[in-house]
N, C-alpha and C positions, 0 to 999 in steps of 0.2 A: 477230449474233444477228437473230433474226425469228420471227415467228409460224408456225406448222405447221397445216395442215389436218387432218393427222393426229391432232391433240390434240383428244380429246373431253373435256371437263370433267365430273367426276362431279357428281351432284346432291347438294347440300349442301356443295359444297367451300368452305371459308373461307379459303384462303391467298391468296397473292399471286404466287407465281412460274408458275402456268398462265395467269393473265391478263396478266403481264409481258412485257416486250420481252427475253427470255433465250434462251438457246440450246435447240435442239430437245433435246440429248442432255440438258440438266438437267431440262427438262421431262418428258421421258420417264422418267428417273430417279424424278422426284418422283411420277408417275403411276403407275408399277410399285410404288412402295413403297405409295401409298394403296390400290391393290387387294391387296396382300398382308396389309397391316394389317387392311384391313375384313374378308378371309378369317379372320384369325386371332382377330378380334374376335367371331366367331360361336361360339367354343369356350368364352366366357364364363370365362376364366381370370383369376387375381387381377392379375397385372401391369396396371398403365395406361400403354398405349402413346402415344407422341407423336412427330411429326416438328417440329422447331423449325428456324427459318431465321433469319438475319441477314445485312446486307452487311457485309463486312470493315472497312470505314471507319466505316459509322455505328454498328454494334454495336447496334441496336435490334431487339430480339427480336418474332418473330411466330410463330405457329403454321401449317404447312401439314397438320397432321392431329393430333387428339387424340381420344382414346377416349371414347366416349359417355358412359361411366360417370364418367369423370373430368370431364367437362364438366358432368355432372349434380351430382357433388360441389362443384364451384367455382361452380355457379348461373349459368353464363353461356354464351354462344356461342363459336365458335373466334375470331373477330375480337376478342372481349374478353378472351380467356384469358390473355394476357400480363400485361396490367395487372392483371386480378384476381388471379392467382398471386403477382405482385410484392407486391400489397397485402395477401395473407393470410399471407406469410412472415413468422416472428417473428425468426428467425435462421437463418443458413445455417453448417452445419459441414462442413468439408471434412476428409478423411482420405486422406493422400498417403503413398507409400511409394516412395522411389528406388530403382532398378534395383541390385540386388546386395545391399540393405540389408533388415534385419528390422523396424527401429524403424518406427512407424507415428506421424505427427505429426498431430494434432488443431488446426484452426484453426476459431475460432468467430466469425463477423461478424454482428453485430446489424442487425435491420432498418432502423434508422435510417441504418447505414452505406450499406447496400444501396440504399435509396432515394434517398439524396443523391449517390451515385455517378452514378446514371443508366446503370450499364453493365450489360450482359446478365449475369444470374447464373449462366448455364451456359457462360459464354464460357471461363473460366478452366481451364487444362489444363497438364499439366507436360509440359517437353521430353521427358523421358524418364522411365518410371517408371509408376505407376499412382494415380490419384485417384479418389475416390468422394465424393458430396457428399448430405448429409441436411439437409433442411428441417424446421424446427419450424414447424407450420402452425396458424392460427387456425380450425380446422374442428371443427364438432360431431362428425363421424364419426372422423376421422383427426387424430393430433396429430403424427405424423411420417411424412415421405416420403423413401424413399431413390431417389436419381436414379443410374441406371446408363445411359450412352449413348455411342455411336461418332460421330466426328466426321468429316466429308467436308469438303473444301475446293474449290471449282470456281472456279479461277483466273480463266478467261477472262469468267465471269459476277461474279466477287467475291462470291460467295455462300458461306456457310457452312452446312451441314446437319448437325443433331444428330437421330439416330435413337435413342431412348431409351425407357426404361420407369421408371416410378415405381412403388416398392413400399411397402406399408403396414408400417413397422418400428416403430409406435408402442409395443406391449409391449416390445420390445428395449430401446428407447432409455429409455423410463419405467423400466425396471429398472436399465439403467446409470446413470441420473441418480440413482436411489434408493439404489444402491450409492456412487455417488460422495459422497451426502451422509453416509450411514453412516461411509464412511471419514474425512469430514472431523470429524465429531463424536467418532469412536474416536481419532483422532490428536490432537485438541484435549485431550479427557480425560485421554489417555495423557501428554500435556505436562503438564496440569495436576497430575497424580498425580507425575510424576517430579520437577516442580518443589517440590511439597509434602513430597516425602521428602527431597528435597536440603536445603531449608529446616531441616526437622525434625532432619537429621543435623548440620547447620552450626550450629544453635541449641545442641544437644547439645553438640558439640565446643567451641563457644565457651565455653558456661558451664564445662565442665571446665577449659579452658586458662586461663581468666581466673582460675578458682579456684586452679589449681595455680602460676600465674605470679605472680599478686598479692601472695601473702604472701611469697616471696623477694625480691621489689622491694621490698616493704614494709621489710624485714628490712634491705636494702642501704641504703634511704632513712635509716632510722634510725640505722644506724651511722656512715654518712657525716656526718650532722648531728652525733652525737656526736664524732666525730673532728675536725670543723674547730672545735669549742671549744678543741681544744689546739694547733691551728695558726693561725698569720696568715694573711690572705687572700694578702698579697702573697709568702708563701714558695712555694717551688716545689711541696711537697707540698700546700699549700693550694690551689694554682691547680689542680691534678690533682683534689683533692676536690671542687671547684667544679663542675668538668666532669662529674664521675661524678653530683653530685647534680643538675645539668641534665638529664642523659640518663636518670636515674631518672624524674624528673618527667614528660619525653616519653614514656617506656615507659608509665606510668601513664596518661597521657593517651590514648594508642593503644588500651590496653586498655578505656577506659572507651567510647572513641568505637566500638570494634569490638563492644562489649556493646550499645550503644545501637542501631547498625546492624543488628544482626542478631534484635534483639528486636522482638516484634509491638507496633507502636505502636497504643494505642487513642484515637481521637479524643475529646476532652471538648470539644464545640461549644457556642459561644455567640454572640450577635449582637455584631459588632464594627464599628466605624466605620473605615474604610481609612484616614482622615488621622490618626486616634488610633494605629493599628497602628503606620505607619511613623515617626511623630514620637516614639513610644515607644522604638523601635529606635534612631533617631539619638540620642535622649537618652543611651543607654548608652555610645553610642561618641562623644559630644562632646569630652570631655577627650583621648581619644587622637587624634580628628581636628585638634583645636587645635595639639597638640603635633607633629604631622605636617604642619602647614601644608596641610590639606585643606578645601577649601571644598565644602558640598553646597547645591544649589539643588532645591527642591521645586515642583513644578507640579501642580496639581490641578484637575480639571474640577469644575465644579459639579454640584449633584445626583448625587452619587456614591450607588449602592446600598449598603445594609447588607451585612455578609457575616456567613455562619453559618459560622465555623471554630473551629478549636483555636488559642486566641490564644496559648498558650505555645510550640506547635511551630511555628506561622507565624512568630513572632517569632526564633525560633532559627534558621529557614531564611534570613529576611531578614538575619538578624546574620551568618551565614556568607557570603552574597553580598556584602554590604557591606564585610565585611573583605578578601575577596580583591579588592574594588575598590581598597580603600585601599592594599593591598600591592603592587597594580600601580603605584602613584604614590609611588616611595621618595623624591622630592624633592618632593613636594607637587604639589597640583593641584585639578581640579574633578571632583565626582562630581553627576550629574543624576538626579533620581528623578522619575518621572512616574506619576500615577493617573489611569487614564482609563476610561472605560465603553465596552465594545464591544456588539454585539448583543445577546448571551445571556450575555456575560462580563465580569468586571471585570480590567482589565490593570494590572501594576505594571511598569515599566522602570527599570533601574537602569544607568546608561552611565557608564563611566568615560574619561579620555583617556590611559590608559596605553598601554603598548607593544603590547598584544593578545596573543594567543594563537598560537604558531606553528601552521601548518596542519597538520602533521604529528601535533601532539599534541592537536587539537580533538576527534577521534574518542574521545579516552581520557579526556576531562577529566571525564567522569561516573563513571567507573570507581573502585571502591572502592580505595584506597591509592595512587591514581597523583597525585603531586605533583612541583611543580618546586621546591617551597621546602626549605630544608635541614632546618628543625625543623617542618614540617609534617606532619599524618597521612594527607592525601589522602581525608579523610571528608566535609569541609565541604560542598560541592556536591554529592555522592553523597546526604547526608542532606537537603539542601535539595530536591534533585529528588524524593526518596522522599516528603517530607512533602506537597510540591505535589500528587504524583499520587494520595496517600492522600486529599486532598479533591477528587479529581475533576479536577484541572487538569493543566496543561502548563507546563513549563519550558523553554525555548529560549534558547541561546547564540549571538550572532552575535560575530564578531571579526575585526579585520585590524589590520596594523600602522599604517596610516596614521589609521584612526578609532577606537581603541580597542575597547572590549568592550562590548556590550549584552546584558544578561540580561533577559530577558522572562517574566513570569509571567501566565498567563492562568489565574482562577478562575471558577468557575461562581457567578453572582449569587445 
């Protein structure tokens, strides 16, 4: 490497290579490009031309040339252009297509990531194929700039040169973003409409099925009870009739649950104290818990907020949750209930020391009619989740075979 007396630096040059200790070939390449681009600028065409450069190892970009109009838009000189450009980029969008493929992949990199990385925002290239970058700019005149460039690598000098042009594509990108937003709204409205139609169809089918099935079940249940009067419970026929009676009762319970799940629940809200709510539910289960040797511990933070909720529906939801916890303790055990205040939410935690829920079943636990119990309907937790979400809250379940199950309810204060 070494300086050459043949290199005459143009007036207004703001780059580094012509002043640096680089090969004569590289300097002549840059000088030739500067002259050509200066001649091209005289035509006043719309593309904004530039020559960017960086060291292969350092990857810190600078400009050997930048069109006067682009410098005017950026409101800076050539030495400040790299930092100024990076500062004004709001996000970078790259569009790539592999050789032999038709699909175009879009990648969006926000400004925060670009600035934190400290890397050259024009350095990324594909090993094979084609890639174009579009920058969203914080400029008064231009919102989007498309970057098209050709890369040259000078191994001897360890310098990369990028010969490129920036084109204003604000109109096209704004139309693209507008179309994307419209598609999002259309798809959302379509999903809402489909869901509403399905719900309406399911409600109608449920009402008809319940009506058609309830009458035969009621008749069967009545006949079985009459027949039981003529049989002794210990007789074979009596035992069969008792099983039929139990199954009829289970079918009636499923029908009621199905009707409740598909019905539109209307909230009748009132001011409720959290401690009163939970103690009321625990009171309903007290006798059953004592019979099953289950002990409940209630922990409550001081200064809990009042809740504006549908007391009846929320009590039913907690009843389903606590019953599930009790059923996970067939030999007795402990259940822990906690009432806590979060930042903007009120939290109820119900924790048991049962065997937990198998991992392959956790994803289905809130699905209607999914149950692992012989006589369960599979609607308890589903209804509880529906009630909590109707209140604008969230119900989460964490379970493991070692630690049991935690049900967490977050409700807005």
